[in-house]
C-alpha positions in Angstrom: 20.0 -10.2 3.8 22.2 -8.9 1.0 22.0 -5.3 -0.3 20.5 -6.6 -3.6 17.8 -8.4 -1.6 17.0 -5.3 0.5 16.8 -3.2 -2.6 14.4 -5.7 -4.2 12.3 -5.9 -1.1 12.2 -2.1 -0.9 11.0 -1.8 -4.5 8.3 -4.4 -3.9 7.1 -2.6 -0.8 7.1 0.7 -2.6 5.0 -0.8 -5.4 2.5 -2.3 -2.9 2.2 1.0 -1.1 1.6 2.8 -4.4 -1.0 0.4 -5.5 -2.8 0.6 -2.2 -2.9 4.4 -2.4 -4.4 4.3 -5.9 -6.5 7.4 -6.8 -6.7 8.4 -3.2 -3.1 9.6 -3.2 -3.6 12.3 -5.8 -5.5 14.8 -3.7 -2.7 14.8 -1.1 0.1 15.1 -3.7 0.1 18.9 -3.7 0.1 19.0 0.1 3.0 16.6 0.3 4.9 18.7 -2.4 4.3 21.8 -0.3 5.9 20.1 2.7 9.1 19.2 0.9 9.6 22.5 -1.0 12.4 24.7 0.0 16.1 24.4 0.9 17.4 21.7 3.4 20.9 21.3 4.7 22.1 17.8 5.7 23.2 17.6 9.3 24.0 13.8 9.4 23.9 11.0 6.9 24.7 7.3 6.3 26.4 6.0 3.2 26.9 2.2 2.6 25.9 1.5 6.2 28.5 3.8 7.7 28.0 7.3 9.3 29.0 10.0 6.9 31.8 12.3 8.2 30.2 15.5 9.5 32.3 17.7 7.2 30.9 15.8 4.2 27.4 16.0 5.5 27.6 19.7 6.2 28.5 20.4 2.6 25.3 18.8 1.2 22.1 20.7 0.3 18.7 19.7 -1.1 16.6 22.4 -2.9 13.1 21.6 -4.1 11.3 24.1 -6.3 8.2 23.2 -8.2 8.7 19.7 -9.6 12.5 19.9 -9.6 14.7 18.7 -6.7 18.4 19.4 -6.8 21.0 17.9 -4.5 24.4 19.4 -4.3 27.6 18.6 -2.4 29.9 21.5 -1.8 28.1 23.3 -4.7 28.5 20.5 -7.2 25.5 18.5 -8.6 
């Protein structure tokens, strides 16, 4: 399966999951947002199917505050 096919399949599965959740997903939104708020440092990653060098991964950070998520790599957006 090509990357384009995988991306298309992922989009379709995401739309189906969203449609199934419907109005029931709304009450859990705040709880889910609370779980992902804060600062997270990457300890390992995969880019284009290959393991990311640990030095590169250690320089990445994700900060979620309110409705804004910022991802930086060595301090750069």
